[in-house]
C-alpha positions, -999 to +999 in steps of 0.1 A: +528-293+626+520-256+628+485-241+633+480-234+596+490-269+586+468-284+613+437-264+601+444-275+565+447-312+576+415-310+596+395-293+569+401-323+546+388-350+571+363-332+594+333-342+573+344-378+574+346-379+612+314-360+615+297-387+594+312-414+617+299-396+648+264-393+633+265-429+622+274-439+658+245-419+671+220-436+647+233-471+655+234-467+693+200-451+695+185-477+672+200-506+692+189-493+725+153-486+713+152-521+698+163-537+731+137-517+750+110-533+728+122-568+736+103-590+760+113-582+795+107-604+825+093-590+858+117-612+878+154-622+872+148-659+875+169-681+852+140-700+836+119-669+829+149-650+815+157-679+791+121-681+779+120-644+773+153-645+755+140-672+732+109-651+724+129-620+716+160-637+702+160-620+668+154-586+685+183-591+709+206-602+681+198-573+657+199-547+685+232-560+699+248-561+664+237-525+658+252-516+692+284-534+685+289-515+652+280-482+669+306-488+696+332-498+669+324-465+651+332-446+683+368-459+683+380-437+654+358-408+666+374-407+700+408-413+686+406-383+662+390-360+688+420-368+711+444-361+683+430-327+674+428-317+711+464-327+717+474-306+687+461-276+706+474-287+740+505-310+738+502-316+775+471-338+772+478-373+784+470-403+761+454-425+788+418-413+781+422-420+744+432-456+750+406-461+777+378-449+753+390-469+723+398-501+741+366-498+762+343-493+732+359-523+713+358-545+744+322-537+753+310-543+717+327-576+714+318-590+748+282-579+746+278-596+712+294-628+725+271-628+755+239-622+734+248-649+709+254-674+737+223-663+756+200-668+726+216-701+718+212-714+754+176-701+755+167-720+723+183-751+738+164-747+770+130-742+754+133-770+729+148-797+751+144-811+787+115-802+810+123-764+813+131-766+850+155-746+871+183-772+871+184-772+833+184-734+832+212-732+859+233-758+841+230-738+808+239-704+823+263-712+852+296-716+834+318-707+805+318-675+785+281-668+792+292-660+828+325-643+820+314-622+791+292-598+810+320-589+834+344-580+805+316-560+789+311-541+821+348-534+823+347-521+787+318-498+796+337-485+826+368-477+804+346-462+777+327-440+802+359-426+818+376-421+784+345-403+770+343-380+800+380-369+799+382-366+762+351-343+762+366-322+790+399-318+771+381-308+739+361-283+758+392-268+775+409-261+742+378-247+727+368-275+702+336-280+722+313-254+738+306-259+774+271-275+768+287-300+744+316-307+768+293-313+798+270-332+776+299-356+769+303-361+806+266-371+810+267-392+778+298-410+792+281-417+825+251-432+805+274-459+791+280-471+826+246-464+841+220-465+813+186-452+823+160-467+801+148-443+773+169-415+787+203-430+777+196-432+739+181-397+740+211-381+757+238-401+738+221-396+705+217-358+709+253-355+721+268-375+692+247-355+668+261-323+683+296-337+680+289-346+643+277-310+636+308-296+653+332-319+634+315-309+601+316-272+610+279-267+603+268-246+633+244-218+623+266-191+639+298-203+623+327-225+632+343-223+666+375-202+668+397-231+680+388-250+648+395-219+626+428-210+641+443-245+648+452-235+683+436-236+718+409-209+723+392-216+756+355-211+756+343-182+779+318-190+806+293-165+792+289-185+760+301-156+739+326-163+711+362-157+722+376-124+707+397-126+676+433-114+673+423-080+659+398-074+687+424-085+713+449-060+699+424-031+699+412-038+734+431-018+761+450-036+787+440-035+824+469-012+831+458+013+805+422+014+818+418+042+844+392+067+855+393+100+837+390+130+860+370+162+853+403+180+849+414+157+821+381+162+803+384+200+805+419+199+793+410+178+763+381+202+754+405+232+757+430+216+734+403+208+708+396+246+704+433+252+695+462+270+712+448+260+746+421+287+745+391+277+766+358+276+749+330+300+759+310+272+774+340+260+794+347+295+807+311+301+816+312+268+835+342+279+855+326+313+863+295+296+876+315+273+898+334+304+912+301+322+920+289+292+940 
């Protein structure tokens, strides 16, 4: 597919993927804010954790389902971003794409399984037995409730690495500015190391910026790499890369040289016609001779 066909294809689907990125931002931010409002235990003791999980069971479930759908929404977003980046640089490897997509799906599914099992075990613990440590340990010591968090962590690791490399590739070909590209690195790290209220803020802002980029709605206009369908690396100064016409009119480094006084005088003489020096030029020469 040539550059013109690539731009035509992207113009028909950019709004769609921009909407998906914004939806992912809303779902992930809402889920993390909900989970922050849930009852938290000061200690990680099994009985206390189960009692708190029972108190906030509905909040856990709603927040986790929102997070699962948010992670699922990231799958096509990362897949498409990889595709349009590769169209501008065929040398980009597909590994980050699969890491991000598999990681998002795996983390979403495993977290949901874990929360459902946790809430169910918490309800069983609170409504039966004497709520002692042996009962709590028996309910949480085996089966999927122990395995699911490890798979969820693996999914987050894959998602974080994939997000970081896909953002870097998009920045290198000019689809992202440097702030958005480096923001993707930080947002990816936040999947693996979430920091309380900071994680939803950073991830939400980054995904919103990605949505605006996909939709081509930046106030100063679309980025050149999107307009041309080819790689246009973003300059470090933050200035838009020059267009083809500007590049053609700009002299090459070999053509740039210092102009001597002699060249300037010769150009002035020629401008008067027949090589006759102008009065001001002759006077300038006489003054220099007198000195």
